Every structure is written in structure tokens, then in C-alpha cells.
C-alpha positions in Angstrom: -42.0 0.5 -5.9 -40.8 0.1 -2.3 -41.2 -3.2 -0.5 -42.6 -3.6 3.0 -45.8 -2.4 4.7 -47.8 0.1 2.7 -49.3 3.3 4.2 -53.1 3.5 4.5 -54.8 4.4 1.3 -56.5 7.8 1.1 -60.1 7.0 0.2 -60.9 10.5 -1.1 -60.8 11.2 -4.8 -58.0 13.3 -6.2 -58.9 17.0 -5.9 -59.2 18.2 -9.5 -61.3 21.3 -8.6 -58.6 23.7 -9.8 -58.4 22.1 -13.2 -60.4 23.4 -16.2 -63.8 21.7 -16.6 -63.1 19.8 -19.8 -61.2 19.6 -23.0 -57.4 19.8 -23.8 -56.7 22.5 -21.2 -57.8 20.2 -18.5 -55.5 17.5 -19.7 -52.6 20.0 -20.0 -53.2 21.3 -16.5 -53.4 17.8 -15.1 -50.0 16.9 -16.6 -48.4 20.1 -15.2 -50.0 19.9 -11.7 -49.7 16.1 -11.0 -47.2 14.4 -13.3 -43.4 14.4 -13.2 -41.1 13.3 -16.0 -40.2 9.8 -15.1 -36.7 9.5 -16.5 -34.1 11.0 -18.8 -34.0 14.7 -19.7 -36.0 16.7 -17.2 -36.5 13.8 -14.9 -38.6 14.6 -11.7 -39.6 18.0 -13.1 -43.2 18.8 -14.0 -44.5 17.3 -17.2 -45.1 20.3 -19.4 -46.7 19.3 -22.7 -44.9 20.6 -25.7 -46.9 22.3 -28.6 -46.7 19.1 -30.7 -47.9 17.0 -27.8 -50.8 19.5 -27.2 -51.8 19.1 -30.8 -52.3 15.3 -30.1 -54.2 16.1 -26.9 -56.5 18.5 -28.8 -57.3 15.8 -31.3 -58.0 13.2 -28.6 -59.7 15.5 -26.0 -61.5 18.3 -27.9 -63.5 20.9 -26.0 -67.1 19.7 -25.8 -68.2 22.8 -27.7 -66.2 21.7 -30.7 -67.6 18.2 -31.0 -67.5 14.8 -29.4 -64.4 12.9 -28.6 -63.1 10.4 -31.1 -63.5 6.7 -30.2 -60.3 5.6 -31.9 -56.9 7.3 -32.2 -53.6 6.5 -33.9 -50.4 8.5 -33.5 -47.5 7.5 -35.8 -44.3 8.7 -34.2 -40.6 7.8 -34.6 -38.7 6.3 -31.7 -37.0 8.5 -29.2 -39.8 11.1 -29.0 -41.2 10.1 -25.7 -44.3 8.3 -26.9 -44.3 6.0 -23.9 -44.2 8.8 -21.4 -47.0 10.6 -23.2 -49.1 7.5 -23.3 -48.5 6.8 -19.6 -49.6 10.4 -18.8 -52.8 10.0 -20.7 -53.4 6.6 -19.0 -53.1 8.3 -15.6 -55.4 11.2 -16.7 -58.0 8.5 -17.5 -57.4 6.8 -14.2 -57.6 9.9 -11.9 -59.0 12.9 -13.6 -61.4 12.1 -16.5 -64.5 11.8 -14.2 -65.0 8.1 -14.9 -66.3 6.1 -12.0 -64.8 2.6 -12.1 -62.4 3.5 -14.9 -60.8 0.6 -16.7 -57.5 1.6 -18.3 -55.3 -0.9 -20.2 -51.7 -0.7 -21.4 -51.5 -3.3 -24.2 -48.5 -4.4 -26.4 -47.3 -7.5 -28.2 -46.1 -9.1 -24.9 -46.2 -8.2 -21.2 -42.6 -6.9 -21.3 -43.5 -4.4 -24.0 -46.7 -3.4 -22.3 -44.7 -2.9 -19.1 -42.8 0.0 -20.7 -45.8 2.3 -20.6 -47.1 0.8 -17.4 -43.8 1.3 -15.6 -43.6 4.9 -16.8 -47.1 5.5 -15.3 -46.0 3.7 -12.1 -43.0 5.9 -11.7 -45.1 9.1 -12.3 -47.4 7.9 -9.5 -44.4 7.3 -7.1 -43.1 10.8 -7.8 -46.3 12.5 -6.6 -47.5 11.9 -3.0 -51.0 13.1 -3.9 -51.3 10.2 -6.5 -49.3 7.6 -4.6 -51.4 7.7 -1.4 -54.6 7.3 -3.3 -53.7 4.0 -5.0 -52.3 0.6 -4.6 -49.5 -0.6 -7.0 -49.1 -4.3 -7.8 -46.3 -5.9 -9.7 -45.5 -9.5 -10.8 -47.4 -11.3 -13.5 -50.5 -9.0 -13.1 -49.1 -5.5 -12.9 -51.8 -2.9 -12.1 -52.5 0.4 -10.3 -55.8 0.4 -8.3 -57.6 3.5 -7.0 -60.1 2.5 -4.3 -61.8 5.8 -4.1 -63.3 5.4 -7.6 -62.8 1.6 -8.0 -60.6 2.4 -11.0 -57.7 0.3 -12.4 -54.8 0.6 -14.8 -53.6 -2.8 -16.0 -50.8 -4.0 -18.3 -51.7 -6.9 -20.6 -50.2 -8.7 -23.6 -52.1 -8.5 -26.9 -54.0 -11.7 -26.4 -57.6 -11.6 -27.8 -58.8 -13.9 -25.0 -57.4 -11.6 -22.3 -59.1 -8.6 -23.7 -62.6 -10.1 -23.6 -65.1 -8.9 -21.0 -63.6 -5.5 -20.2 -65.6 -2.3 -19.9 -62.8 0.0 -21.1 -62.6 3.7 -20.7 -59.1 3.9 -22.3 -56.8 1.3 -23.9 -53.3 2.4 -25.0 -51.7 0.2 -27.5 -47.9 0.4 -27.7 -46.3 -0.4 -31.1 -49.4 -1.3 -33.0 -47.3 -2.5 -36.0 -46.6 -5.8 -34.3 -50.2 -6.3 -32.9 -52.6 -8.6 -34.8 -55.8 -7.1 -36.4 -58.0 -9.4 -34.3 -56.5 -8.0 -31.1 -57.2 -4.4 -32.2 -60.8 -5.4 -33.0 -61.2 -7.0 -29.6 -60.0 -3.8 -27.9 -62.2 -1.5 -30.0 -65.2 -3.6 -29.2 -64.4 -3.6 -25.5 -64.0 0.2 -25.5 -67.4 1.1 -27.0 -69.5 0.4 -24.0 -69.2 3.7 -22.2 -70.4 7.2 -23.1 -66.8 8.2 -23.4 -64.1 5.7 -24.3 -61.0 5.7 -26.4 -58.8 3.1 -28.1 -55.4 4.8 -28.7 -52.4 3.4 -30.5 -49.0 5.0 -30.5 -46.6 3.3 -32.8 -43.8 3.5 -35.4 -44.9 2.6 -38.9 -45.2 -1.0 -40.1 -43.4 -2.6 -43.0 -46.4 -4.8 -43.8 -49.1 -3.4 -46.1 -51.5 -6.0 -44.7 -51.1 -4.9 -41.1 -53.9 -3.4 -39.1 -51.8 -0.3 -38.6 -51.5 0.3 -42.4 -55.2 -0.2 -42.8 -55.9 2.3 -40.0 -53.6 4.9 -41.5 -55.3 4.6 -44.9 -58.6 5.0 -43.1 -57.5 8.0 -41.1 -55.9 9.8 -44.1 -59.3 9.9 -45.8 -60.4 12.4 -43.1 -64.1 11.3 -43.4 -64.5 9.7 -39.9 -64.9 12.2 -37.1 -64.7 9.3 -34.6 -61.2 8.5 -35.7 -58.1 10.7 -35.0 -54.9 10.3 -36.9 -51.6 12.2 -36.3 -48.5 11.3 -38.3 -45.0 12.6 -37.7 -42.7 11.7 -40.6 -40.1 12.9 -43.1 -42.4 13.3 -46.1 -39.7 13.8 -48.7 -38.6 10.2 -49.1 -36.1 10.9 -52.0 -33.8 12.7 -49.5 -30.8 10.9 -48.1 -31.4 9.3 -44.7 -28.8 11.6 -43.1 -30.7 14.8 -44.2 -30.9 16.9 -41.1 -34.0 18.7 -42.3 -35.8 15.3 -42.6 -34.6 14.5 -39.1 -36.2 17.6 -37.7 -39.4 17.2 -39.7 -39.9 13.6 -38.4 -38.8 14.1 -34.8 -40.6 16.9 -32.9 -38.5 16.3 -29.8 -35.2 16.8 -31.7 -33.1 19.5 -29.9 -35.4 19.2 -26.9 -35.1 15.8 -25.2 -33.9 13.9 -28.3 -30.3 14.7 -29.0 -29.0 15.1 -32.5 -25.6 13.5 -31.8 -27.5 10.4 -30.4 -29.6 10.2 -33.6 -26.4 10.5 -35.6 -24.9 7.6 -33.7 -28.0 5.5 -34.4 -27.8 6.4 -38.1 -24.2 5.2 -38.3 -25.0 1.7 -37.1 -28.6 1.0 -38.3 -29.6 -0.3 -41.7 -31.2 2.4 -43.9 -34.6 0.8 -44.1 -34.9 0.4 -40.4 -33.6 4.0 -39.8 -36.2 5.4 -42.2 -39.0 3.4 -40.5 -38.1 3.8 -36.9 -36.4 7.2 -36.9 -38.0 9.0 -39.8 -41.5 7.6 -39.6 -41.5 6.6 -43.2 -43.5 3.7 -44.7 -41.5 1.4 -46.9 -43.3 -0.4 -49.6 -40.8 -3.2 -49.8 -38.9 -5.5 -47.5 -35.3 -4.4 -47.9 -32.1 -6.4 -47.5 -30.7 -6.8 -44.1 -27.3 -5.4 -45.0 -26.5 -2.6 -47.3 -25.3 -3.9 -50.7 -21.7 -4.8 -50.8 -21.0 -4.1 -47.1 -20.3 -7.7 -46.1 -18.0 -8.2 -49.0 -16.0 -5.2 -47.8 -15.3 -6.9 -44.5 -13.4 -9.7 -46.3 -10.0 -10.5 -44.9 -8.8 -13.4 -47.0 -5.2 -13.1 -45.8 -6.1 -13.8 -42.2 -5.6 -17.4 -41.2 -7.0 -19.2 -38.1 -4.0 -21.2 -36.7 -4.5 -24.6 -35.1 -5.5 -24.5 -31.4 -7.1 -21.1 -31.8 -10.0 -20.5 -29.4 -13.2 -20.6 -31.4 -16.9 -21.0 -31.2 -19.0 -22.8 -33.9 -22.5 -22.2 -35.1 -24.5 -25.0 -36.7 -27.7 -24.6 -38.8 -28.8 -27.9 -40.2 -31.3 -29.1 -42.7 -33.1 -32.4 -42.5 -33.4 -32.9 -46.2 -33.0 -30.9 -49.3 -32.0 -27.5 -48.0 -28.5 -26.3 -47.1 -26.5 -27.0 -43.9 -23.8 -24.8 -42.5 -21.0 -25.0 -39.9 -19.4 -21.7 -39.3 -16.5 -20.8 -36.9 -15.8 -17.5 -35.2 -12.6 -16.6 -33.3 -13.1 -15.7 -29.6 -10.2 -13.3 -29.5 -10.7 -9.9 -31.1 -11.0 -8.8 -33.8 -13.7 -11.5 -34.3 -13.3 -13.4 -37.6 -15.9 -15.7 -39.3 -14.7 -18.6 -41.4 -16.4 -21.5 -43.1 -15.9 -25.0 -41.8 -18.5 -26.5 -44.1 -21.5 -25.7 -46.2 -23.5 -28.5 -47.8 -26.0 -27.2 -50.3 -28.4 -28.9 -52.7 -27.0 -28.7 -56.2 -30.5 -28.8 -57.7 -31.3 -32.5 -57.4 -34.7 -33.2 -55.8 -33.3 -36.5 -54.5 -30.4 -34.9 -52.8 -30.0 -35.2 -49.0 -27.5 -33.7 -46.6 -24.5 -36.0 -46.3 -24.8 -36.4 -42.6 -21.6 -38.5 -42.3 -19.6 -35.7 -44.0 -21.1 -33.2 -41.5 -20.2 -35.5 -38.6 -16.6 -35.9 -39.8 -16.2 -32.1 -40.2 -17.4 -31.5 -36.7 -15.0 -34.0 -35.2 -12.1 -32.6 -37.4 -12.9 -29.1 -36.1 -12.7 -30.2 -32.5 -9.4 -31.9 -33.2 -7.9 -28.9 -34.9 -9.1 -26.0 -32.8 -9.7 -25.1 -29.2 -13.5 -25.2 -29.5 -15.1 -23.6 -26.4 -18.6 -24.2 -27.7 -20.6 -25.7 -30.6 -24.0 -24.1 -30.6 -26.6 -26.0 -32.7 -30.0 -25.4 -34.0 -31.5 -28.7 -32.9 -34.2 -29.2 -35.5 -33.7 -32.5 -37.4 -30.3 -33.2 -35.9 -30.9 -34.3 -32.3 -29.3 -37.7 -32.6 -26.1 -36.2 -34.0 -26.1 -33.4 -31.5 -26.5 -36.0 -28.7 -23.5 -37.9 -30.1 -21.4 -34.8 -30.3 -22.3 -33.9 -26.7 -21.3 -37.3 -25.5 -17.9 -37.0 -27.3 -17.3 -33.4 -26.1 -19.1 -33.0 -22.7 -20.0 -29.5 -21.8 -19.0 -28.0 -25.1 -22.1 -28.7 -27.2 -25.3 -26.7 -26.6 -28.7 -26.4 -28.3 -29.4 -22.9 -29.7 -32.9 -22.8 -31.3 -32.7 -20.1 -34.0 -36.5 -19.6 -33.8 -36.2 -18.3 -30.3 -36.7 -14.6 -31.0 -35.6 -13.2 -27.7 -32.1 -14.7 -28.4 -31.9 -14.4 -32.1 -33.0 -10.7 -32.2 -30.2 -9.3 -30.0 -27.7 -11.7 -31.7 -28.7 -10.5 -35.1 -28.4 -6.8 -34.0 -24.9 -7.6 -32.5 -23.6 -9.0 -35.8 -25.1 -6.1 -37.8 -23.4 -3.5 -35.7 -20.1 -5.3 -35.7 -20.2 -5.5 -39.5 -21.2 -1.8 -39.9 -18.5 -0.7 -37.5 -15.8 -2.9 -39.2 -15.3 -4.9 -36.0 -16.0 -8.3 -37.7 -14.2 -9.8 -40.7 -14.6 -13.1 -42.6 -12.7 -15.4 -44.9 -14.5 -14.3 -48.1 -16.1 -17.7 -48.8 -18.4 -17.1 -51.8 -21.3 -19.2 -50.4 -21.3 -17.4 -47.1 -21.2 -14.0 -48.8 -24.1 -15.1 -50.9 -26.1 -16.3 -47.9 -25.6 -12.9 -46.2 -26.7 -11.1 -49.3 -29.9 -13.2 -49.5 -31.0 -12.3 -46.0 -33.8 -9.8 -45.4 -34.8 -8.3 -42.1 -37.9 -9.3 -40.3 -39.0 -6.9 -37.5 -40.0 -8.5 -34.2 -40.6 -7.1 -30.7 -37.1 -8.4 -29.8 -35.3 -6.7 -32.7 -34.7 -7.6 -36.3 -34.1 -11.2 -37.3 -33.0 -12.5 -40.7 -35.2 -14.5 -43.0 -35.7 -15.4 -46.6 -37.4 -13.0 -48.9 -40.1 -15.6 -49.4 -40.6 -18.8 -47.5 -39.9 -21.1 -50.4 -37.2 -19.0 -52.0 -34.2 -21.1 -53.2 -31.9 -18.3 -52.0 -30.2 -19.8 -49.0 -29.4 -18.0 -45.7 -28.2 -20.9 -43.5 -24.5 -19.8 -43.4 -25.6 -16.3 -42.3 -27.8 -17.9 -39.5 -24.9 -20.1 -38.3 -22.5 -17.2 -38.4 -24.9 -15.1 -36.2 -25.0 -18.0 -33.7 -21.2 -18.5 -33.7 -20.6 -14.7 -33.3 -23.1 -14.4 -30.4 -21.3 -17.2 -28.5 -17.8 -15.8 -29.3 -19.0 -12.4 -27.9 -20.2 -14.2 -24.7 -16.7 -15.7 -24.1 -14.9 -12.6 -25.1 -16.8 -10.7 -22.4 -15.8 -13.3 -19.8 -12.2 -12.8 -20.6 -10.4 -11.5 -17.6 -12.9 -12.8 -15.1 -11.3 -15.0 -12.4 -11.9 -18.7 -12.7 -12.8 -20.4 -9.4 -12.0 -24.0 -9.0 -13.6 -26.1 -6.2 -11.9 -29.2 -4.9 
């Protein structure tokens, strides 16, 4: 979106007289005539709907002679198949060409950043066509929207907040990644989209790993095939007993494979993604259980017990503390490659309900590590340890930071970074049995910011604190490793 003065808005509606009157052929003709592929393979070329995309369009926009449109739709589609571009195109069709005066179109997701993916694809399509661009106003910032004055129609991006979705008179709402959207939010959107003669609540998502999620419930409802007002289309590898690297399954689940989804790219993802996540996100399969974060035995294979960490080695430290009867871990990671994790201290409850973390021992271990190694940063989860962290910060100014492990936008990427380093063999460790056990206990929890690790159950006695501290230490070591070679500027 260019800055500066904007050209006068054309107040005439978009000329759709050459499009078919109604039905899927009208949608198909609109895509071809007015929309351009926003990015990637075929960028700037006309958006030609593929046969599998037309199948979706036929279900959502049937010809009037074959029956009424559905009120709700759900498309379950693996990542990489252009679901955001398709959703953006349908949003623009509802905004410009569906014959709705005062159309209200929403792009909704778990947060505004995720909702912006579909919105920005729509914005780019508008910018690539002068006919569309001169008929609307595009706004960014905290309230991103596209406004068409000729019909008083708006396309808006919103996070999935029930309160923000009240009071709308929706003609179309597109929900991106329904598997992380709350059921109450979906209900609020469907209630808001039923006020017009023609309205649609459409979700395009990868499968959920939660049988209690609203997406799972909607899939079960759609599979019954008894509700003509509900459209369901699933793309998946249905033979779950095949290995995850089965090329037939890849083709069955990914309709864009060999078109704008490259097989070598999918192979690269397969090599560095845990199997459960690959099956969900790339094969469209529903998993009935929450699987382990790492493949069994993989972390043990990365043991390098012969490697020592000499005194004065540059390291980072990750600290995950418990306030009472849980475990506490202090893990080091070398800054120089190959990165190596090693245990500085793990304090775990031996099974005594009266046991408390020996804070003085933890404090001595921290000071000993600063004395022995060249510690460039100690990153601490602050919960329950603020007084100690404050003392460490006073003793080692500028070297102690707070790193809340419940901050998903930091923990998600850090977890993914460790996972890929382990899978690729780029990270070793000292083979400490407690740390190996903690890594083995960790299960993956899917968030909008990527997988994070958690216990299998909240009150499970199987600890993961050393794995959490290791992820923090590794994340900070990667930060300093990337800075290596940059010039240091000293001001006098």
C-alpha cells in the first residue's frame, strides 16, 4: 500500500455485467477477470481456479437451480495449498461482486496477525488490479480494512474476540485456522452471519489435535451429510497406516502438489518436523492422541558425553525454577558451534511432600557458573524467583535477563529452533539422565506461534523443567552466535 495522497475514489460499482448471473461459474469468472495471484508461483498472473478449488466453490456457491447456498462451510486443507489466497479471493468476491449492498466481510483468526494473512492477500490482489483499487480505500494499522464507497461495503480483519464480533450484519466471515479458535467465537460469528438472505460463515483450517475443539465437532456434524445448510470438504491422506513419507499419501492430501506446492519443499519439511505435526499439518490427518514432542530415542542419539566444556568457554544459561515442590533446572549451552547443552544443576523433589527447592544451593551454583565460564547471558523464567534474579542481576549487571516461558510468541519459535537443531544433528548434550528424561516427558502443544512443550497432564509427576531451561539457553546461544562477526562500536 503506497503512502502519500490517494487518487479520487471511483464511485461507480464494479462492472460485473460480463460475468455469469449466479452460481460457481460467476465466482470462477470473477477470479479470472479481476484477481491476480498475490505471491509465489504464478504471482501477478490471473487467478485461475483449479478443479479442486472449483469443487469447493461449487459447494459454497451452488447454482440457484440446484438449491440454496449453505450458511456454514468448513474446508479442512493441509498447509501449503494456498488456502489463504483462496479465502482472500472469496472475500473479495463477497465485497465486490456478490450483489450485496453494504456487504460486511470479515477475516477472523486467533489474533490480528493471523487474521492479517488473509487480509493482506486480499489487499495485494486489490493493488494488482486498477479496476478494484480505484473503487476502494485501504486502511492499515490496528484496524485494517478495505472500504468500497459505491456500495458502502467493508472487508475487515479482526481477532477472534467474541466481544469484537457482536453487532455485525455479516455477509461473509472467513475464519483462518479454526482449530485454534474457541467454540464461543464460532457461535458468535454464525449468529452474526444469519441476518441476511444470503450469508456464509466459512472456516478454512488444518485439523485440530483436540477432540473437544469446535472444529472436531463441526467435522463430525458435516460427515453425517444430513444438513444441507452445512458444507464440508476434507483433503487428507485417508490411509493412516502408511508411513508419513509415502508419496501417494502426499498427493492424496495435497491437491496443489506438483502445481504450486513443490515436492522437494515438502520433503524438506518432512525431514525436520515431528511425525505427529507432519501428519496433521501436511497430510490433513486427525490424531486421536497427543504425541511426544521428539521421536522416541532421538534426543539420546545426540549424546556427546566425551565433549567437555572448558573453563572460560562462552556460554548462555537457561533457568526454569519452581517455587516449592516441583523441579528446578539450570542448563548451559555453548555459544560457539556446534552448540552443546550441559547440566549445571537439576533440583527435583525425591517424593517428599515437605520438600522445597534448596534456594541457597541454586544460588551457589549460579555464582559458581559465572566464576567458571564466560557467561554472556543468564535468561530466567521469573516466576517465584524475582528476589534471587534481582540479586544475580546486581552481581552481574547486564548479564541477567527475565525470559517468561509462558510468552508464546517467544517460546514457540525457540522450541521450533531446538527441535530442528536436534533433528538435523546440530545440537549435542552431555547425556545427563535427568535432562534426557525431561526431554522424553515433553509433549507438544500447538499454538498460533508454533509448538511449545508441556506436560502430558497438568498435574503429571513427569518433569520437563530441564527441557524448558535448555530451550531458553539454546535460544539465547543462537542469538549470540548470529551476532558473531558483527562489528562492536564503542562510544567514548
